[in-house]
C-alpha positions in Angstrom: -121.3 -178.3 -65.0 -122.6 -181.0 -62.7 -120.8 -183.7 -64.7 -117.5 -181.9 -64.3 -118.0 -181.7 -60.5 -118.8 -185.4 -60.3 -115.7 -186.2 -62.4 -113.5 -184.1 -60.2 -115.0 -185.7 -57.1 -114.2 -189.2 -58.4 -110.6 -188.3 -59.3 -109.8 -186.3 -56.2 -108.6 -189.3 -54.2 -106.4 -190.4 -57.1 -104.9 -187.0 -57.6 -104.2 -186.7 -53.8 -102.7 -190.2 -53.9 -100.4 -189.4 -56.9 -99.3 -186.1 -55.2 -98.4 -188.0 -52.0 -96.5 -190.6 -53.9 -94.5 -187.9 -55.7 -93.7 -186.2 -52.4 -92.6 -189.5 -50.9 -90.4 -190.3 -53.9 -88.8 -186.8 -53.8 -88.1 -187.2 -50.1 -86.5 -190.6 -50.6 -84.2 -189.3 -53.3 -83.2 -186.4 -51.0 -82.8 -188.6 -47.9 -80.6 -191.1 -49.7 -78.6 -188.6 -51.7 -74.8 -188.8 -51.2 -74.8 -185.4 -49.6 -77.3 -186.4 -46.9 -75.7 -189.8 -46.3 -72.4 -188.1 -45.7 -73.9 -185.6 -43.3 -75.6 -188.3 -41.3 -72.4 -190.4 -41.3 -70.2 -187.5 -40.0 -72.9 -186.7 -37.3 -72.8 -190.3 -36.2 -68.9 -190.3 -36.2 -68.9 -187.2 -34.0 -71.3 -188.9 -31.6 -69.0 -192.0 -31.5 -65.9 -189.9 -30.9 -67.6 -188.2 -27.9 -67.2 -189.4 -24.3 -69.6 -188.7 -21.5 -67.4 -189.7 -18.5 -64.1 -191.3 -17.7 -66.1 -194.1 -16.3 -67.3 -195.2 -19.8 -67.3 -198.9 -19.8 -65.0 -200.9 -22.0 -67.9 -202.3 -23.9 -69.2 -198.8 -24.6 -65.8 -197.8 -25.9 -65.5 -200.9 -28.0 -68.9 -200.4 -29.6 -68.1 -196.8 -30.4 -64.7 -197.6 -31.8 -66.1 -200.4 -33.9 -68.5 -197.9 -35.5 -65.6 -195.5 -36.0 -63.5 -198.2 -37.6 -66.3 -199.0 -40.0 -66.1 -195.4 -41.4 -62.4 -195.4 -42.0 -61.0 -196.4 -45.3 -59.4 -199.9 -45.2 -56.1 -199.2 -46.9 -55.1 -195.9 -45.4 -56.3 -193.0 -43.4 -54.3 -189.7 -43.2 -54.3 -187.1 -40.4 -52.8 -183.7 -41.4 -52.1 -180.9 -38.9 -50.7 -178.1 -41.1 -49.5 -175.8 -38.2 -47.2 -178.6 -37.0 -46.2 -179.7 -40.5 -47.5 -183.1 -39.4 -48.8 -185.8 -41.7 -49.6 -189.1 -40.1 -50.5 -192.0 -42.4 -52.3 -194.9 -40.7 -51.5 -198.0 -42.7 -54.3 -199.9 -40.9 -57.6 -198.8 -39.4 -56.6 -200.3 -36.1 -53.8 -197.9 -35.7 -56.1 -194.9 -36.3 -58.6 -196.4 -33.8 -55.8 -196.8 -31.2 -54.8 -193.1 -31.8 -58.4 -192.0 -31.2 -58.7 -194.1 -28.1 -55.5 -192.6 -26.7 -56.9 -189.1 -27.5 -60.3 -189.9 -25.8 -58.6 -191.4 -22.7 -57.1 -188.0 -21.8 -60.5 -186.4 -21.1 -63.2 -186.8 -18.5 -65.8 -185.5 -21.0 -65.5 -185.0 -24.8 -68.1 -183.7 -27.2 -67.5 -183.4 -30.9 -69.7 -181.8 -33.5 -69.3 -180.9 -37.2 -71.2 -177.7 -38.1 -71.8 -175.8 -41.3 -70.9 -178.7 -43.5 -70.2 -177.8 -47.2 -69.9 -181.0 -49.3 -68.2 -181.0 -52.7 -67.8 -183.8 -55.1 -64.5 -183.1 -57.0 -64.6 -186.5 -58.8 -66.8 -189.5 -59.1 -66.7 -191.5 -55.9 -64.9 -188.7 -54.0 -66.2 -186.1 -51.6 -64.6 -183.2 -49.8 -66.3 -181.8 -46.7 -65.4 -178.4 -45.3 -66.8 -178.1 -41.8 -66.4 -176.3 -38.6 -65.2 -178.9 -36.0 -66.2 -178.0 -32.5 -64.8 -179.8 -29.4 -65.9 -179.5 -25.8 -63.3 -181.0 -23.6 -63.0 -181.5 -19.9 -59.8 -183.0 -18.5 -60.9 -183.4 -14.8 -64.3 -183.3 -13.3 -63.5 -180.3 -11.1 -62.2 -178.2 -14.0 -64.4 -176.2 -16.4 -64.9 -177.6 -19.9 -62.9 -176.0 -22.7 -64.6 -175.3 -26.0 -62.6 -175.1 -29.2 -63.7 -174.6 -32.8 -61.7 -174.6 -36.0 -62.2 -175.4 -39.6 -61.5 -179.0 -40.8 -61.3 -180.6 -44.2 -62.5 -184.2 -44.4 -62.0 -186.3 -47.6 -64.1 -189.4 -48.3 -64.0 -192.0 -51.0 -66.9 -194.3 -52.0 -65.8 -197.9 -51.6 -68.3 -200.7 -52.0 -71.2 -198.4 -51.9 -70.2 -196.7 -48.6 -68.5 -193.4 -48.0 -65.1 -194.1 -46.2 -63.0 -191.4 -44.6 -59.6 -191.3 -46.2 -58.1 -188.0 -44.9 -58.7 -185.4 -42.2 -57.0 -182.0 -42.2 -57.5 -180.4 -38.8 -56.2 -177.4 -36.9 -53.6 -177.8 -34.2 -56.0 -176.4 -31.6 -58.3 -179.4 -32.1 -55.4 -181.9 -31.5 -54.2 -180.1 -28.4 -50.9 -181.2 -26.9 -51.1 -184.8 -28.2 -47.8 -186.0 -29.6 
């Protein structure tokens, strides 16, 4: 009995160490899984699309748009607004960035968030994200902010090890009166 207790006491640190290593490995597999990478990427994209004031410096805008451009697929990105029967294909990422900058410039404040993300992988290297897109927009400082939420479908494709946004299908209410 005493020998068994001594053996257990000697192996206790090793067992604890092995358990910690297994927990760490499990966490790393979860943290770097495609599903979690996509969630973090869309959360960062929402942050970059936001705008805290009309006085945002040109440098701040450029840095945010550089990060947005890095998420867009190189060859083509498509915006679909089903209610308007509108499908806009951006042949270059720069055109999509210009569109987003034009949209952002209309507002004093703009906050974007993606909630309730459901991520599916229809094929290898492809992802479809169903989410609730929420916008908080304020046109002028003296006006109250307007909150809007609608479902969105975002398609991504894995290119060079990174998930790139290839298509976004959003409701008209999220686009507003932008033509």
